[in-house]
C-alpha positions in Angstrom: -6.8 -58.8 -27.0 -7.4 -59.2 -30.8 -8.4 -55.9 -32.4 -9.4 -54.2 -29.2 -7.0 -51.6 -27.7 -7.4 -50.1 -24.3 -6.1 -46.5 -24.4 -6.7 -45.4 -20.8 -6.3 -47.3 -17.5 -9.0 -49.3 -15.8 -12.5 -47.9 -16.4 -11.6 -45.2 -18.9 -13.0 -45.0 -22.5 -12.4 -48.2 -24.5 -12.5 -47.9 -28.3 -13.1 -51.0 -30.6 -11.4 -50.7 -33.9 -13.3 -52.2 -36.8 -11.4 -54.4 -39.1 -12.2 -52.3 -42.1 -10.2 -49.1 -41.3 -7.9 -49.7 -38.3 -5.3 -47.0 -39.4 -7.8 -44.2 -39.6 -9.3 -44.9 -36.2 -5.9 -45.3 -34.6 -5.0 -41.8 -35.8 -8.3 -40.4 -34.4 -7.7 -42.0 -31.0 -4.0 -40.8 -31.0 -5.1 -37.2 -31.8 -7.7 -37.3 -28.9 -5.1 -38.6 -26.5 -2.6 -35.8 -27.5 -5.2 -33.1 -27.1 -6.2 -34.4 -23.6 -2.5 -34.6 -22.6 -1.8 -31.0 -23.7 -4.9 -29.8 -21.8 -3.9 -31.6 -18.6 -0.3 -30.4 -18.9 -1.4 -26.7 -19.3 -3.6 -27.0 -16.2 -0.7 -28.4 -14.2 1.6 -25.6 -15.4 -0.8 -22.9 -14.4 -1.1 -24.3 -10.9 2.6 -24.2 -10.3 3.0 -20.7 -11.8 4.7 -21.6 -15.1 3.1 -20.2 -18.2 4.2 -21.1 -21.7 4.6 -18.1 -23.9 6.1 -17.7 -27.4 8.2 -20.8 -27.0 9.7 -19.8 -23.6 8.7 -20.6 -20.1 8.1 -17.6 -17.9 8.4 -18.4 -14.3 6.3 -16.1 -12.1 8.1 -14.9 -9.0 5.8 -14.7 -6.0 7.1 -12.0 -3.6 7.0 -12.9 0.1 4.5 -10.6 1.8 5.8 -8.0 4.3 5.3 -8.9 8.0 2.4 -7.2 9.7 3.5 -3.9 11.4 3.1 -3.7 15.1 0.6 -0.8 15.2 -2.8 0.0 16.4 -5.7 -1.1 14.1 -6.8 2.5 13.5 -3.3 3.3 12.2 -3.2 0.6 9.5 -4.7 2.8 6.7 -1.8 5.2 7.1 0.9 2.6 6.6 2.0 1.9 3.0 4.5 -0.2 1.0 4.9 1.7 -2.3 6.6 0.1 -5.3 8.3 2.8 -7.3 8.4 2.3 -11.1 11.7 4.2 -11.4 13.8 2.2 -9.0 13.7 -0.7 -6.5 13.4 -0.2 -2.8 15.5 -3.4 -2.4 16.1 -4.3 1.3 13.8 -1.4 2.4 10.8 -2.8 0.4 9.2 -3.8 3.7 9.9 -0.6 5.5 6.5 1.1 5.9 6.0 4.6 4.4 3.6 7.3 5.6 2.1 9.9 3.3 1.7 13.6 4.4 1.0 17.0 2.9 2.0 20.4 4.5 -1.1 22.6 4.0 -0.2 26.3 4.3 -0.2 29.8 2.8 2.6 31.7 1.1 5.0 33.5 3.5 3.8 31.5 6.5 7.1 29.8 7.3 6.4 26.6 5.3 9.7 26.8 3.4 11.7 26.9 6.6 9.5 24.2 8.2 10.0 22.0 5.2 13.8 22.3 5.4 13.6 21.1 9.0 11.6 18.0 7.9 14.0 17.3 5.1 16.9 17.5 7.6 15.5 14.2 9.0 17.1 11.0 7.6 13.8 9.4 6.8 11.5 12.2 5.6 11.2 13.4 2.1 9.1 16.6 1.4 9.2 17.5 -2.2 8.5 21.2 -2.2 5.7 23.4 -3.6 4.8 21.0 -6.4 1.5 22.6 -7.3 3.0 26.0 -7.9 3.1 24.7 -11.5 -0.4 25.5 -12.9 -0.6 22.5 -15.2 -0.3 20.1 -12.3 -3.4 21.6 -10.7 -5.4 22.1 -13.9 -8.1 19.7 -12.8 -8.7 16.9 -10.3 -7.2 14.3 -12.6 -3.9 16.1 -13.0 -3.8 16.7 -9.2 -4.4 13.0 -8.5 -1.8 11.9 -11.1 0.8 14.2 -9.5 -0.1 13.0 -6.0 0.1 9.3 -7.1 3.6 9.9 -8.4 4.7 11.6 -5.2 3.3 8.9 -2.9 4.6 6.1 -5.1 8.1 7.5 -4.5 8.5 8.3 -8.2 8.8 12.1 -7.7 12.5 12.4 -7.6 14.0 15.7 -6.2 16.9 16.7 -4.0 14.7 15.9 -1.0 14.3 12.2 -2.0 15.8 9.8 0.5 15.9 7.0 -2.0 14.6 3.6 -1.0 14.6 4.0 2.8 12.1 6.9 3.1 9.7 6.5 6.0 7.5 9.5 5.3 7.0 11.2 2.0 5.0 14.3 1.1 4.9 17.8 -0.3 4.1 21.5 0.5 0.7 22.6 -0.8 -0.6 26.2 -0.6 -4.3 26.8 -0.1 -4.7 28.8 -3.3 -3.1 26.1 -5.5 -6.3 24.1 -6.2 -6.6 22.8 -2.7 -9.6 24.9 -1.7 -11.2 24.7 -5.2 -11.2 20.9 -5.2 -11.3 20.3 -1.5 -14.1 17.7 -1.5 -12.3 15.4 -4.0 -8.9 16.0 -2.2 -10.4 15.2 1.2 -11.7 11.9 -0.2 -8.3 11.2 -1.8 -6.6 11.8 1.6 -9.0 9.5 3.4 -8.9 6.8 0.7 -5.1 6.8 0.3 -4.3 7.4 4.0 -2.7 10.8 3.7 -2.1 12.9 6.8 -2.3 16.7 6.8 0.1 19.0 8.6 -1.5 22.5 8.9 1.0 25.3 9.3 -0.2 28.9 9.5 1.0 32.2 11.0 -0.8 33.5 14.0 0.2 37.1 13.2 -1.3 37.8 9.8 0.1 41.3 9.7 3.6 39.9 9.8 2.6 37.6 7.0 1.3 40.5 5.0 4.5 42.5 5.3 6.5 39.4 4.2 4.2 39.0 1.2 4.6 42.6 0.1 8.4 42.5 0.6 8.7 39.3 -1.4 6.5 40.6 -4.2 8.7 43.7 -4.4 11.9 41.7 -4.7 10.6 39.6 -7.6 11.0 42.8 -9.7 13.7 44.6 -7.8 16.0 41.6 -7.3 17.9 43.2 -4.5 20.5 40.4 -4.2 22.8 41.1 -7.1 20.0 40.9 -9.6 18.7 37.7 -8.2 15.3 37.1 -6.5 15.3 35.0 -3.4 12.3 34.1 -1.4 14.5 32.6 1.3 18.0 33.5 2.5 20.8 31.4 3.9 23.1 34.2 5.3 22.5 37.1 7.7 23.9 39.5 5.1 21.3 38.5 2.5 18.6 38.8 5.1 19.8 42.3 6.1 19.7 43.5 2.5 16.2 42.2 1.9 14.9 43.6 5.2 16.0 47.1 4.1 12.9 47.4 2.0 9.9 48.8 3.9 6.5 48.3 2.2 3.6 50.8 2.4 0.4 49.0 3.5 -2.9 50.0 2.0 -4.8 50.8 5.2 -8.1 51.1 3.4 -8.0 47.5 2.4 -6.1 46.3 5.4 -8.9 44.9 7.6 -10.7 43.4 4.7 -7.5 41.6 3.5 -6.8 40.3 7.0 -10.3 39.0 7.3 -10.1 37.1 4.0 -7.0 35.3 5.0 -8.5 34.5 8.4 -11.6 33.1 6.7 -9.6 31.0 4.3 -7.7 29.5 7.2 -10.9 28.7 9.0 -12.5 27.1 5.9 -9.4 24.9 5.3 -9.5 23.6 8.8 -13.3 22.9 8.4 -12.9 21.2 5.0 -10.1 18.9 6.2 -11.3 18.3 9.7 -12.2 14.6 8.9 -8.7 13.8 7.8 -5.9 12.7 10.1 -4.1 16.0 10.8 -2.0 18.1 13.2 -2.2 21.9 13.5 0.8 24.2 14.0 1.4 27.9 14.3 4.7 29.0 12.8 5.4 31.2 15.9 5.0 28.3 18.2 7.5 26.2 16.2 10.0 29.1 16.4 9.6 29.6 20.1 9.3 25.9 21.1 11.1 23.3 19.2 9.3 20.5 21.0 6.6 21.1 18.5 8.9 19.5 16.0 8.9 16.4 18.3 5.2 16.4 18.0 5.4 16.4 14.2 8.0 13.6 14.2 5.7 11.6 16.5 2.8 12.4 14.2 4.8 10.9 11.2 6.0 8.0 13.3 9.7 8.6 12.6 12.6 8.6 15.1 12.9 11.9 17.0 16.0 13.8 15.8 17.3 17.3 16.5 16.2 19.0 13.2 18.1 22.0 11.8 17.7 24.5 8.9 20.2 26.7 7.1 17.5 29.3 6.4 17.9 32.7 8.0 14.9 34.8 9.0 14.5 38.1 7.1 12.3 40.3 9.3 13.4 40.5 13.0 12.1 42.6 15.8 9.1 45.0 16.1 7.0 45.4 13.0 7.3 49.2 13.3 10.8 48.8 11.9 9.5 47.1 8.7 6.6 49.3 7.6 6.8 52.8 6.1 3.3 54.0 7.2 3.3 52.3 10.6 1.3 55.1 12.3 -1.5 54.7 9.8 -1.5 50.9 10.4 -1.6 51.4 14.1 -4.6 53.8 13.9 -6.5 51.4 11.5 -6.1 48.3 13.7 -6.5 49.8 17.2 -9.9 48.9 18.7 -10.4 46.0 16.2 -10.1 42.2 16.5 -6.7 42.6 14.8 -5.1 45.0 17.3 -3.0 42.2 18.9 -1.1 41.9 15.5 0.6 45.2 16.3 2.4 43.6 19.2 5.7 41.8 19.0 4.6 38.2 19.3 7.9 36.3 19.5 11.7 36.9 19.5 13.9 35.1 17.1 
């Protein structure tokens, strides 16, 4: 072949080396070949998922996708596979998780209801998270908190570790929910969050509970300790001894405000996937808990709570100025609140 050297097979580039400076041209050709080889090698490595970095080879691990759940098409947006940053879900990584929020008002039975949900093996409800003002300071902090809850990174005593099937929280209407309802509704719809509305039908009973609980914050009737909920009949009896005086001048106006807030909440969140419950109905008919478990798509269990109800029996036993209250409400839309609406 004389002074001609073929550096690539068949019809590739052919370089003729002049006799005057063969060494220089050979070095140029060799450098060109090396650059091409490195380029081709890097392309091949990228295609097989191996990337050179800082002298080491990092092998990318491609996770096997979870199998498609056997659900209706409309239900797909509500099924999630979160990947917590604080731990690994391990063998439960392909167990679908549903997101929920209990939307309620203070002293409406939401604490008791939440203990029932947390009695379920596969449900984690993380309490009244937005009672802390900083977490509801603005929409951004609200969304950051929600993202942490629904990514299973909000660790509380209610957490069921990696095998949770439904995760959520308890959210009072006056904790930023109504103020930012438009953004929160959009978040619920985008992230596939289901709402569980829980309200009291008898708003007068709720008012008595609010007043009694407010009094105990300062009085601390249980050995100098304030308790919003009790776990023994004795504790409940002690707290029930206090009988508040209701301001009858403001009574109808206050009841109307609560009623309007409830109506507005239902209107604002009507486009979300939701279920509506009255506390009294859950107390009287535990099959409503079956409805909730069906709503969350978890196995139906017999749910129990250790909480003990504080105010039992007729309301006349729990209000000092009961005659004034009766006179004020008779003949109004709220007269039915004077009646005993359930036994428990």
